[in-house]
C-alpha positions in Angstrom: 35.0 46.0 -24.2 34.7 42.5 -25.6 37.2 41.3 -23.0 35.1 42.9 -20.2 32.0 41.2 -21.6 33.6 37.8 -21.8 35.0 38.3 -18.4 31.5 39.1 -17.0 29.9 36.1 -18.8 32.6 33.9 -17.4 32.1 35.2 -13.9 28.3 34.6 -14.2 29.0 31.1 -15.4 31.3 30.3 -12.5 28.8 31.8 -10.1 26.0 29.6 -11.6 28.2 26.5 -11.3 29.1 27.4 -7.7 25.4 27.8 -6.9 24.5 24.5 -8.4 27.3 22.8 -6.6 26.2 24.3 -3.2 22.4 23.9 -3.6 21.7 21.7 -6.7 18.1 20.9 -6.1 16.7 24.4 -5.8 18.6 25.5 -8.9 17.4 22.5 -10.9 13.9 23.2 -9.7 14.0 26.8 -11.1 15.5 25.6 -14.4 12.8 22.9 -14.8 10.1 25.4 -14.1 11.5 27.7 -16.8 11.6 24.8 -19.2 8.0 23.9 -18.4 6.9 27.5 -18.9 8.5 27.5 -22.3 7.0 24.2 -23.4 3.4 24.8 -22.2 0.9 27.5 -21.4 0.8 26.6 -17.7 -1.9 27.6 -15.3 -1.3 27.0 -11.6 -3.8 27.3 -8.8 -3.6 26.6 -5.1 0.2 26.6 -4.8 -0.3 28.4 -1.4 -1.4 25.0 0.0 2.1 23.6 -0.4 3.8 24.1 3.0 6.8 26.5 3.3 8.4 24.1 5.8 7.9 20.7 7.3 7.0 17.3 5.9 4.1 16.6 3.5 2.9 14.3 0.8 1.6 15.5 -2.6 -0.6 13.1 -4.5 -1.7 13.7 -8.1 -3.1 11.8 -11.1 -0.5 10.4 -13.5 -0.9 11.4 -17.1 2.5 11.5 -18.7 6.3 11.3 -18.1 6.3 15.1 -17.8 4.1 15.1 -14.7 6.9 15.1 -12.2 8.7 18.0 -13.9 5.5 20.1 -14.0 4.7 19.4 -10.4 8.2 19.7 -9.1 8.8 22.9 -11.0 5.6 24.4 -9.6 6.5 23.8 -6.0 8.4 26.6 -4.1 10.4 23.8 -2.4 12.3 20.9 -4.1 10.2 17.7 -4.1 11.3 14.1 -3.8 9.4 11.8 -6.0 9.0 8.1 -6.7 9.7 6.9 -10.2 10.0 3.6 -12.1 13.4 2.1 -11.6 14.0 1.3 -15.3 13.6 5.0 -16.1 15.7 6.0 -13.1 18.5 3.7 -14.4 18.6 5.4 -17.8 22.3 5.9 -18.7 21.5 9.4 -20.1 19.4 10.7 -17.2 20.4 8.8 -14.1 22.7 11.7 -13.0 19.8 14.1 -13.1 17.5 11.8 -11.2 20.1 11.4 -8.5 20.7 15.1 -8.4 17.0 15.9 -7.7 16.6 13.1 -5.2 14.3 10.8 -7.1 13.4 7.6 -5.3 13.5 4.5 -7.7 11.0 1.7 -7.2 10.5 -1.5 -9.2 7.2 -3.3 -9.5 6.4 -5.5 -6.5 6.0 -8.5 -8.9 9.5 -8.1 -10.2 11.3 -7.1 -7.0 9.3 -7.0 -3.7 12.4 -5.8 -1.8 12.5 -2.7 -4.1 9.1 -1.5 -2.8 10.3 -1.9 0.8 13.5 0.1 0.1 11.5 2.8 -1.6 9.1 3.1 1.3 12.0 3.3 3.7 13.5 6.1 1.7 10.2 7.9 1.6 9.9 7.6 5.4 13.4 8.9 5.9 12.7 11.9 3.7 9.5 12.7 5.6 11.2 12.5 8.9 13.8 14.9 7.7 11.0 17.4 6.9 11.0 17.0 3.1 8.0 17.0 0.7 7.5 13.8 -1.2 5.3 13.5 -4.4 3.4 10.3 -5.2 1.3 9.1 -8.1 -1.1 6.7 -6.2 -2.3 5.1 -9.4 1.1 3.5 -9.7 1.3 3.9 -13.5 0.5 6.2 -16.4 -3.1 6.3 -17.3 -3.8 4.2 -20.3 -7.0 6.1 -21.3 -6.8 9.6 -19.9 -9.0 8.8 -16.9 -8.0 8.5 -13.3 -7.7 4.9 -12.1 -8.0 3.4 -8.6 -5.5 4.6 -6.1 -3.3 1.8 -4.7 -2.6 1.0 -1.0 0.9 2.3 -0.7 -0.1 5.8 0.5 -1.9 4.2 3.5 1.3 2.3 4.4 3.3 5.5 4.2 0.9 7.5 6.4 0.8 4.6 9.0 4.5 5.1 9.5 4.7 8.8 9.1 1.4 10.7 9.6 1.9 13.9 7.7 -0.4 16.3 5.8 -1.4 15.3 2.3 -2.0 17.8 -0.5 -4.1 16.5 -3.4 -3.5 17.8 -6.9 -5.2 17.5 -10.2 -3.3 17.8 -13.5 -4.8 18.3 -17.0 -3.6 19.0 -20.5 -0.9 16.4 -20.9 -3.1 13.6 -22.2 -2.5 13.5 -26.0 1.2 14.5 -25.7 4.0 12.3 -26.9 4.9 11.6 -23.3 1.5 10.0 -22.6 0.0 6.7 -23.7 -2.6 8.6 -25.8 -1.5 7.2 -29.2 0.4 4.1 -28.3 3.3 3.7 -25.8 4.7 7.0 -24.4 7.8 8.3 -26.1 7.3 6.1 -29.1 6.7 9.0 -31.5 8.0 12.5 -32.0 6.2 15.4 -30.3 3.5 17.1 -32.3 2.2 19.8 -29.9 3.9 22.9 -28.6 2.7 25.4 -26.1 -0.4 23.2 -25.2 -2.5 24.3 -22.3 -1.6 22.6 -19.1 -3.3 23.2 -15.7 -2.2 22.0 -12.3 -4.5 22.7 -9.3 -3.5 22.0 -5.7 -6.2 21.5 -3.0 -6.3 22.1 0.7 -4.1 19.8 2.8 -5.8 16.8 4.4 -4.9 15.6 7.9 -3.3 12.2 7.8 -6.3 10.6 9.5 -8.6 12.0 6.8 -6.4 11.0 3.9 -7.9 7.7 3.0 -7.5 6.3 -0.5 -11.1 6.9 -1.5 -11.2 10.4 -0.1 -7.9 11.4 -1.9 -9.0 9.8 -5.2 -12.3 11.7 -5.1 -10.5 15.0 -4.3 -8.0 14.5 -7.1 -10.9 13.9 -9.5 -12.5 17.1 -8.5 -9.3 19.1 -8.9 -8.6 17.6 -12.3 -12.2 18.5 -13.4 -11.5 22.1 -12.4 -8.2 22.0 -14.2 -9.9 20.6 -17.3 -11.9 23.8 -17.7 -8.7 25.6 -18.6 -6.6 22.9 -20.3 -9.3 20.8 -22.0 -12.5 22.8 -22.1 -14.2 20.4 -24.5 -13.7 17.6 -22.0 -14.9 19.8 -19.1 -18.1 20.8 -21.0 -19.0 17.2 -21.6 -18.6 16.3 -17.9 -21.7 16.4 -15.6 -21.9 19.4 -13.3 -21.2 18.7 -9.6 
């Protein structure tokens, strides 16, 4: 019996390895989503707004280094996403970022050509019908609030006019992967199974997706997400 059991487990292991080798990104997405579900009490809303096929942009507020995992795992389709090049080049995680199709970008001040290369890769992904995720603030929030969206999204839409899905994320401010108590990742985690909410809004046509419009919509979605993830914060906010 033990030989049969070990044989079955070995067969399952080989099947999993084969599946990852053939279609790595969907398998990784499922594994990431399971991990996120284990770490957090996650509430999702509006996932039906993510297109089942065709190109699109997803834009969201940027709270922590876990944001891309939460959003990517929540999508029914694998997402491409922009990320800081120093993190992308991590010797421990670079293999994973390559596997999931992350797009590295350096700050324009340090390497202007890096921004151009990243925009070209985003354009290529959209023209191949993929979904690309952006954090238009361009950095992690230093205080938990949403900061002004940068111009990059308008440059992307000028080249490739695709639908834009806004999203609001709440519950990760205060975690060890945020800047809540000093630089992110500078202290050990203290919370487990925290409430996290991710709300997607209706897609906006590219001609409607101006920076100010998107920022306002993301703020509204985050306020809705706060009611589950951070009810004390939501109660203090003025009613719309």
